[in-house]
C-alpha positions in Angstrom: 38.7 -39.8 -51.2 37.6 -36.3 -50.8 34.1 -37.4 -49.7 35.7 -39.4 -46.8 37.5 -36.4 -45.5 34.4 -34.4 -45.5 32.5 -37.0 -43.5 35.3 -37.7 -41.1 34.8 -35.5 -38.1 38.2 -34.9 -36.5 38.0 -31.1 -36.0 38.7 -30.7 -32.2 36.7 -27.5 -32.0 33.6 -29.1 -33.5 33.9 -31.9 -30.8 34.2 -29.3 -28.1 31.2 -27.3 -29.3 29.2 -30.5 -29.5 30.2 -31.5 -26.0 29.3 -28.1 -24.6 26.0 -28.1 -26.3 25.3 -31.6 -24.9 26.1 -30.4 -21.4 24.0 -27.4 -21.7 21.1 -29.3 -23.1 21.3 -31.8 -20.2 21.4 -28.9 -17.7 18.4 -27.3 -19.2 16.5 -30.5 -19.3 17.4 -31.4 -15.7 16.4 -27.9 -14.5 13.1 -28.1 -16.3 12.3 -31.5 -15.0 12.9 -30.6 -11.4 11.5 -27.1 -11.3 8.1 -28.2 -10.2 9.3 -30.8 -7.6 9.3 -29.0 -4.3 8.0 -31.5 -1.7 9.8 -29.8 1.2 7.1 -27.5 2.9 9.9 -25.7 4.9 12.0 -24.7 1.9 12.2 -21.0 1.0 12.0 -20.1 -2.7 13.1 -16.8 -4.2 9.6 -15.9 -5.1 8.6 -16.1 -1.4 11.5 -13.8 -0.4 10.7 -11.1 -3.0 6.9 -11.0 -2.6 5.6 -8.0 -0.5 4.6 -9.1 2.9 1.3 -8.4 4.3 1.1 -5.9 7.1 -1.5 -4.6 9.5 -2.0 -1.0 10.6 -4.8 0.7 12.6 -6.3 4.1 12.8 -8.4 5.8 15.5 -9.9 9.2 16.0 -9.6 11.0 19.3 -11.7 12.2 20.9 -14.3 9.6 19.7 -17.0 12.4 20.0 -16.1 15.2 17.5 -17.5 18.7 17.7 -18.2 20.8 14.8 -17.7 24.6 14.8 -20.0 26.6 12.5 -18.1 28.9 10.2 -19.1 32.1 8.5 -17.9 33.8 5.4 -18.9 31.1 2.9 -21.3 32.0 0.2 -23.5 28.9 0.0 -27.0 27.8 0.8 -25.8 25.2 3.3 -23.6 25.1 6.4 -19.9 25.5 6.8 -18.2 23.6 9.6 -14.7 23.3 11.0 -13.4 20.7 13.4 -10.3 19.5 15.1 -9.3 16.0 16.2 -6.3 13.7 16.4 -6.0 10.9 13.8 -3.9 8.2 15.4 -2.1 5.7 13.1 -0.6 2.6 14.6 1.9 0.5 12.7 2.1 -3.1 14.1 4.7 -5.3 12.6 6.1 -3.1 9.9 6.9 0.6 9.3 4.3 2.4 7.3 3.8 5.7 5.7 0.4 7.5 5.4 -0.2 8.5 1.8 -3.6 10.4 2.1 -6.7 10.8 4.1 -10.2 11.4 3.0 -12.7 12.7 5.5 -16.4 12.3 5.0 -19.3 13.9 6.9 -22.3 11.5 7.0 -25.8 12.8 7.5 -27.7 9.5 7.1 -29.0 10.3 3.6 -26.3 9.1 1.4 -23.2 6.9 1.6 -20.4 9.4 0.9 -21.5 12.8 2.1 -19.3 15.9 1.8 -15.6 15.1 1.8 -12.2 16.6 2.2 -9.1 14.8 0.8 -5.7 15.6 2.2 -3.1 14.3 -0.2 0.5 13.2 0.6 2.2 16.5 -0.3 -0.1 18.5 2.0 0.3 15.9 4.8 4.1 16.0 4.5 4.1 19.9 4.4 2.0 19.9 7.7 3.8 17.1 9.5 7.2 16.9 8.0 6.7 13.2 7.3 3.9 10.7 7.6 6.2 7.8 8.6 5.1 5.6 11.5 7.7 3.1 12.9 6.7 -0.5 13.5 5.3 -1.1 16.9 4.4 2.6 17.6 1.5 5.1 17.2 1.8 8.5 15.6 -0.7 11.3 16.3 -1.7 13.6 13.4 -3.7 16.6 14.6 -6.2 17.6 11.8 -8.3 20.6 11.4 -10.5 20.2 8.3 -13.0 22.6 7.0 -16.2 21.5 5.3 -17.8 24.2 3.2 -21.4 24.2 2.0 -22.7 21.2 3.8 -26.4 20.6 3.0 -27.6 18.8 6.1 -26.2 18.6 9.6 -24.0 15.5 9.9 -24.1 12.8 12.6 -20.7 11.2 12.1 -17.3 11.7 10.6 -15.5 8.9 8.7 -11.8 8.9 7.9 -10.4 6.7 5.1 -6.6 6.5 5.6 -4.4 5.1 2.9 -1.1 3.6 4.2 1.8 1.8 2.5 4.5 -0.3 3.8 8.3 -0.3 2.8 7.6 -2.9 0.1 4.8 -0.8 -1.6 1.9 -2.8 -0.3 -1.1 -0.6 0.4 -3.8 -0.9 3.1 -6.9 1.2 3.5 -8.0 2.0 7.1 -11.5 3.3 7.9 -12.5 4.8 11.2 -15.6 6.7 12.3 -16.4 9.1 15.0 -19.7 10.4 16.3 -20.4 14.1 15.9 -21.9 15.8 19.0 
C-alpha cells in the first residue's frame, strides 16, 4: 500500500508547479516560433528604435582662397606659416558636436603634409562649445600655426570629426586653395 501512496500524485502544490511550468514552456515555444515572422513591412521593432540613426553634416572653409602669413622666430630649416579662416559646420537633420579638427597643408609631394590637430578640449576652451543645432550653421574662426614646413603648400585640407546625439560619428573633409 505504501507504494501506491508514493505514485499517487495528489499534492496540490506539485500540480500547480507542473501547470505553471507547462504554461511557461508554451509561452517560450510560442515566442520562439513567432520571433522570426514579421511580414508587415510597416511595423516598428525595438531594434529599429534603439539603433543610432544616420545623419548628415557639412563643412566649408571661408574664404575659399586662404592666405598664409610667414612667421619668424622658429628654429628650423623650413618655413613657418600662420593663417586665419572660418570653418563653417552645418548640421542638417540632427544636432551635432564637433569633436576635433585636423588641418593639413598639401604641397603636392605627399598625401598628408604637415598637420595641426585641434582636439575637443582645445576647441571647447576656444569656443565654449562645439555644438551645432540641427538646421543651422556655426562659424568657428581658426588661426592655426604650421611650424617648419619643408615646401610651400598649395592647399589646406580640414578633416572635421562630428558626432550626433546618439554617438554616431561622421568625418567631413573640405579643402581650400592657398593663394
